[in-house]
C-alpha positions in Angstrom: 146.4 51.8 80.8 143.4 52.7 78.7 143.2 54.8 75.6 140.3 57.3 76.0 140.8 59.5 73.0 142.3 59.3 69.5 146.1 59.3 69.9 146.6 61.3 66.8 146.0 64.5 68.9 149.3 63.9 70.7 151.7 65.3 68.1 149.8 68.6 68.0 149.9 68.8 71.8 153.6 68.3 71.8 154.0 71.0 69.2 151.8 73.3 71.3 153.9 72.6 74.4 157.1 73.2 72.4 155.8 76.7 71.5 154.7 77.4 75.1 157.8 76.0 76.8 160.7 74.9 74.6 162.4 73.5 77.7 159.6 71.2 78.9 160.6 67.8 80.4 157.4 65.7 80.9 153.9 65.8 79.4 151.4 63.5 81.2 148.6 62.4 78.9 146.0 62.4 81.7 145.0 64.9 84.3 145.8 62.7 87.3 145.3 59.2 88.7 141.6 58.3 88.1 139.6 56.7 90.9 136.3 56.9 89.1 134.7 58.5 86.1 135.8 62.2 86.3 137.2 61.5 89.8 140.9 61.7 90.7 143.3 61.3 93.5 145.5 64.4 94.0 148.9 64.7 95.6 148.4 67.1 98.4 151.4 66.6 100.6 155.1 65.8 100.5 157.2 63.2 102.2 160.4 65.1 102.5 163.6 63.5 101.3 166.1 63.5 104.1 169.0 64.3 101.7 167.9 67.5 100.1 165.9 70.7 100.8 162.4 70.7 99.3 159.8 73.5 98.7 156.8 74.0 100.9 153.7 71.9 100.1 152.1 74.9 98.4 154.7 74.6 95.6 153.9 71.0 94.8 150.2 71.6 94.7 150.3 74.5 92.3 148.7 74.3 88.9 148.8 76.9 86.1 146.7 76.5 83.0 148.9 77.6 80.1 146.5 76.9 77.2 143.1 75.3 76.6 144.9 72.0 76.4 147.8 72.1 78.9 148.4 72.7 82.6 151.8 73.3 84.3 152.1 71.1 87.3 154.6 70.5 90.1 153.5 67.1 91.4 150.9 64.4 90.9 150.3 60.7 91.3 150.9 58.0 88.7 153.1 57.6 85.7 150.5 55.7 83.6 151.2 57.6 80.4 153.7 60.3 79.8 156.0 61.7 77.2 159.5 62.6 78.4 161.7 64.9 76.4 165.5 64.1 76.0 166.1 66.9 78.5 163.7 65.3 80.9 165.2 61.8 80.5 168.7 63.3 81.2 167.4 65.2 84.3 165.8 62.0 85.7 168.8 59.8 84.9 171.3 62.2 86.3 169.3 62.7 89.5 168.5 59.0 90.2 172.0 57.9 89.5 173.2 60.2 92.3 170.5 59.8 94.9 168.6 56.8 96.1 165.0 56.2 95.5 163.2 57.5 98.6 159.6 56.6 97.7 157.6 55.4 94.7 159.0 56.9 91.5 155.7 58.7 90.7 156.2 60.8 93.8 160.0 60.9 94.1 160.4 62.3 90.5 158.8 65.6 91.5 161.8 66.4 93.7 164.2 66.4 90.7 165.5 70.0 90.6 164.0 72.2 87.8 161.8 69.5 86.3 159.3 71.1 84.0 156.1 69.1 84.1 152.8 69.5 82.2 149.6 67.6 81.9 146.7 67.6 79.4 143.4 69.2 80.5 141.5 66.0 79.4 142.4 62.4 79.7 143.9 60.9 76.5 145.6 57.8 77.9 145.1 57.0 81.6 144.9 54.3 84.2 142.3 51.6 84.0 139.7 51.9 86.7 139.7 48.1 87.1 143.4 47.7 87.7 145.0 47.8 91.2 148.2 49.7 92.0 151.2 47.4 92.5 152.8 50.0 94.8 149.9 49.9 97.2 149.2 46.2 97.0 152.5 44.4 96.3 150.9 40.9 96.9 
């Protein structure tokens, strides 16, 4: 991970999100997985879990800007830097103690029912462009 902005902005973002959605679960501190300066990889498809119904692909690719600083999302790649509320931790824990992990966690977590996810509109903490993914290249 790499810090791209002053971290002191995060408490204000959390307060803003609390005001917008008091029931939020996850706040990602970057817009998505970076593959270059201002270039990102986007999750554009689903790999359906065989043990539960899922929404159409259009659901997971939705984004809704809710303020100048925050976007409501339904899927993305990477878990480089995120803030998870107590509610969010409970949802993730309850879900993954009752179902098996179907694919990498950064993808599988978006199938947790009623998970309320947000991302910042600018990168604060994100992936390093020089590091390799250990899910793509396990050796």
